[in-house]
C-alpha positions in Angstrom: -14.5 29.6 2.1 -11.4 31.7 1.3 -10.0 31.0 -2.3 -7.0 28.6 -2.3 -3.6 29.5 -3.7 -2.0 28.1 -6.8 -1.3 24.4 -7.2 2.5 24.7 -7.1 2.8 26.6 -3.8 4.9 29.8 -3.7 3.2 33.2 -4.0 -0.6 33.4 -3.7 -2.6 33.7 -6.9 -6.4 33.7 -7.4 -8.2 30.5 -8.5 -5.3 28.1 -7.7 -6.0 24.7 -6.2 -4.8 21.8 -4.1 -1.2 21.1 -4.8 -0.2 18.0 -6.7 1.8 15.5 -4.8 2.9 12.0 -4.1 0.7 9.0 -4.4 1.1 5.4 -5.5 -0.4 2.0 -5.7 0.8 -1.3 -6.9 -0.8 -3.8 -9.3 -3.8 -2.3 -11.0 -3.9 0.8 -8.9 -3.6 4.2 -10.6 -2.3 7.2 -8.6 -3.1 10.8 -9.3 -2.5 14.2 -7.9 -4.3 17.5 -7.9 -3.8 19.6 -11.0 -5.4 22.7 -12.6 -8.7 24.3 -11.5 -12.0 23.7 -13.1 -14.5 26.5 -13.5 -17.7 25.0 -12.1 -19.4 24.6 -8.8 -22.2 22.3 -7.6 -23.8 20.3 -4.8 -25.5 17.0 -4.4 -26.5 14.2 -2.0 -27.4 10.5 -2.4 -26.2 6.6 -2.1 -24.0 3.3 -2.3 -21.7 0.7 -0.7 -18.1 -0.1 0.3 -15.4 -2.4 -0.9 -11.7 -3.0 0.1 -8.2 -3.5 -1.2 -4.8 -4.1 0.3 -3.1 -1.5 -1.9 -3.1 2.1 -0.8 -1.5 5.5 -1.3 1.1 7.4 0.7 0.5 11.1 0.9 3.8 12.0 2.6 2.4 12.9 6.0 4.8 14.2 8.6 2.9 14.7 11.8 2.9 12.1 14.6 0.0 13.5 16.5 -2.7 10.8 16.7 -3.3 8.3 13.8 -2.0 10.0 10.6 -1.4 13.2 12.5 -5.1 13.9 12.6 -7.2 15.1 15.6 -10.9 14.6 15.4 -13.5 16.9 16.9 -13.1 15.7 20.4 -10.5 18.4 21.1 -12.8 21.4 21.0 -10.0 23.9 21.8 -8.0 22.7 18.8 -11.1 22.8 16.5 -12.0 26.3 17.6 -8.5 27.5 17.0 -8.3 25.9 13.5 -9.7 27.3 10.3 -11.1 25.6 7.3 -8.5 23.8 5.1 -7.6 25.6 1.9 -6.3 24.3 -1.4 -2.9 26.0 -1.1 -2.1 24.0 2.0 -3.5 20.7 1.0 -1.8 17.8 -0.9 -4.6 15.8 -2.6 -3.9 12.4 -4.3 -6.2 9.8 -5.8 -5.6 6.0 -6.3 -7.8 3.9 -8.5 -8.3 0.6 -6.5 -9.8 -2.7 -7.5 -10.0 -1.5 -11.1 -12.6 -3.3 -13.1 -13.5 -5.5 -10.2 -16.4 -5.6 -7.7 -15.6 -2.8 -5.2 -14.0 -0.5 -7.8 -13.3 2.8 -6.2 -11.1 5.9 -6.1 -9.3 6.5 -2.8 -8.9 10.2 -2.1 -6.2 11.3 0.3 -5.9 14.9 1.5 -3.0 16.0 3.7 -2.4 19.3 5.5 0.8 20.6 4.1 0.5 23.9 6.0 2.0 25.0 9.3 -1.2 25.4 11.2 -4.2 23.1 12.0 -7.1 23.2 9.7 -10.4 21.3 9.3 -12.5 19.5 6.7 -16.1 18.5 7.1 -18.8 16.5 5.3 -17.7 14.8 2.1 -15.8 16.3 -0.9 -17.8 17.5 -3.9 -16.7 15.4 -6.8 -17.4 15.5 -10.6 -16.2 12.6 -12.7 -14.7 13.2 -16.1 -16.6 15.7 -18.2 -19.8 15.2 -16.3 -20.8 18.4 -14.6 -23.1 16.7 -12.1 -21.8 16.6 -8.5 -21.8 13.0 -7.1 -24.3 12.2 -4.3 -23.3 11.2 -0.8 -23.4 7.4 -0.2 -26.5 6.5 1.7 -24.6 3.6 3.2 -21.9 5.8 4.7 -21.4 6.0 8.4 -23.1 9.0 10.2 -21.3 12.0 11.5 -20.4 13.8 8.3 -21.4 17.1 9.8 -18.5 17.0 12.3 -15.2 18.8 11.6 -12.1 16.8 11.3 -9.1 18.8 12.4 -5.8 18.1 10.6 -2.6 19.0 12.3 0.3 19.9 10.0 1.0 16.6 8.2 -2.3 15.2 9.2 -4.4 13.3 6.7 -8.1 12.7 5.9 -9.5 10.1 3.5 -12.6 9.8 1.3 -13.6 7.5 -1.5 -15.6 7.5 -4.7 -17.5 4.3 -5.2 -17.7 3.3 -8.8 -20.5 1.1 -10.2 -19.9 -0.1 -13.7 -22.7 -2.1 -15.3 -21.1 -2.2 -18.8 -23.4 -0.8 -21.5 -23.9 3.0 -21.6 -21.1 3.5 -19.0 -18.8 6.5 -18.9 -15.0 6.4 -18.9 -12.5 9.0 -17.7 -9.1 9.3 -16.1 -9.6 12.5 -14.2 -12.2 14.1 -11.9 -12.8 17.5 -10.2 -12.9 18.0 -6.5 -13.9 20.8 -4.1 -14.0 21.1 -0.3 -17.2 21.9 1.4 -17.6 24.6 4.0 -19.5 24.3 7.3 -22.5 25.8 5.5 -22.5 22.9 3.0 -21.4 25.2 0.1 -18.8 24.0 -2.3 -15.5 25.8 -2.8 -13.7 26.1 -6.2 -13.3 22.8 -8.1 -9.8 21.5 -9.1 -8.9 18.7 -11.4 -7.2 15.5 -10.2 -5.7 13.2 -12.9 -5.3 9.5 -12.3 -2.1 7.9 -13.5 -0.5 4.5 -13.5 -1.0 1.1 -15.1 -4.8 1.6 -15.4 -5.4 5.3 -15.3 -9.0 5.1 -16.7 -12.0 4.3 -14.7 -15.6 3.5 -15.8 -18.9 4.0 -14.1 -22.7 4.0 -14.6 -23.3 5.3 -11.1 -21.0 6.6 -8.4 -21.2 8.2 -4.9 -18.9 9.6 -2.3 -18.0 8.9 1.3 -17.5 11.4 4.2 -14.0 12.5 5.1 -12.6 10.1 7.7 -9.4 9.7 9.7 -9.0 6.1 8.5 -8.9 4.7 5.0 -12.1 3.2 3.8 -11.9 -0.4 2.6 -8.5 -0.8 4.2 -7.9 -4.5 4.7 
């Protein structure tokens, strides 16, 4: 996967990352945006469950092509013409939802801020806090993560980190690192995403990640 440009846009520079952007949530939600890059890579696969919240985040999408400006793999011509999404053209935000409750999770929103279609596939590689282990994929996720989701300019894809907090011996953080996966399953560079808001910290004993999707998980 080609290396992304710097987080603030402008001229390219090596080792940059997804640009920080707009995100928000009411109540106990905590919104965050992509920040500086982390130095590590990783991979992992594994399991969990889903939960929902009425709050959500707005990533400032501009396209009106299909729901959220996103075209799925059905249009083969579009998919073939698109390239893999890169950090310099992606706006990544995170919202901590159902903080401290059953169904606690981080909603991840990635929007194509570029001028051409690009695609994401599988699920994002995520490392929580200072933990260098890449979170596994949720075993209870829907199938189809090997497909490419093509994002038109302004189009948006969603993922989520399921957080399971059993209390004793848990870990606490208010940031995580994220990387896009290529079609070969390899991770790209990792970039830090800070959570902000009324409850910026999140805690977990176990956690896992959902595939990218054109619809928000737990959106009711």
